[in-house]
N, C-alpha and C positions, 0 to 999 in steps of 0.2 A: 665032592662036585657038585654046586651050584647054581641053580637053574633062576633065572631074571626076566620075567617079564612084564616091560610095559606097555599103559594104556593110556587114552586120554586127549592123548595130540588132536590138532586140528586146529583149522581156522578162526581167527577171535578176531574182531578189529580194534588197533587201539585202543587204550584205555578198560578195556575188558579184561577180563579174569577164565583161569582155563586152571582144571584141578589133575595133575598126571598121579597116576598107580604105578607100583610097582612090586609084582607078588612075587616071592622068593620061596623056593622051595629046594628040597635037597639037604646037604649037612649044613643048614644056618649057621650052626652054631659053633662051626668051624671057623668064619668071618664074623666078627662083632662090628662090626664100622660099613655102613651103607649110606652111599651119596648119590646125587645128581652131579652129570658133568652134560653140558654141549657143544654142537660141532655148529657155527652158524657156515653158511654156503661159500665153501674156497675160505676157510678157515683152520685153524687147529682147534683139535676139543679141548674146551677150557672147564674147570673147576665153577660148579654151582653152589652148593652146601651139599655138606656129612656131617653125621652125627654117630657115634659107637652105645652102641648098648652097653649098662655098666651093672648088668643084674637084676632081676626082678621084671618090672614096669621103668627103671630106671632109664635114661638116656644123658649122656651128657650135652651142656648147650649149645645146640647147633653153630658149626663153623658155618657161617655163608662168606659168600661173594660180595666183594663192595661195591660190584654192578647191578646185584639186586638185592642188595642190604637194604629190609623195609617194605619190600615188594611180596617178593618169595621165602614162604615159611617152610622149611623141612618137616617132618612129622614123619612117627614110624607105628605102629600097631601092632606092638607083639605080637597077640594073640592068634593074628591073621599072617601073621608073617608078610604084613608089607608095608611098602614105605608111601611118601607120598609127597607130592609138592603143591602146593597152593601157591596159586601166581595172580597177585593183580595188576592192579595199570600198567600191562601188557603195551609194550613198544613196540615199534618194529624192528627195533636192533636185536630183540631178542625172538625173533624166527632161525629155528637150527632145528635141527635133530637135538632130544635130549634124550640121555643115557642112564639109566640108573647101575650102579655098580658097587660091589659088595671087596673090601679088603680086611687087611688086618692092623692097619697103622691110618690113624685118622691124616691125613695131608690133601693139599691139593694137585694132588702130582697124579696123575691117570696111570703111568707106569707102576705105582704100589697098590692098583688097584685090580685084582686077580682075575673076578668075574664080571661080565658085561651083561646088561642088557640087547638087545636088536633097534633098541630106539624107538622112539617116537617122536612124527614129524609137527613142529608147531607154526603157525605163521600166523603173522601179524600186521595186518592188512593198513596203513596210514588214513 
């Protein structure tokens, strides 16, 4: 079992920044892929970014959705078992519940991830 707990969401004005954190615990060595998804109001859950641990402190180049590329950066602190999502130049359309997820395949498909956090709300006002 892997437990994921997100934090860092909130209300921010358009153009602002937020950093989300996801603390992982449990059998994290069994799932070497971690990523972020989001679910805007009334829409399906969508991929944001993901990365795979390749041993030591190394990770693959992040796999990032086109809609956030250049604005959002995924990173991971292996020592603290924590995943981050730095979000800059936020837009109202970034408003969503953001979820941290863990799996074994580096994909953009939610069904390929077998552990999920409870989500954290991000609201961007215009």
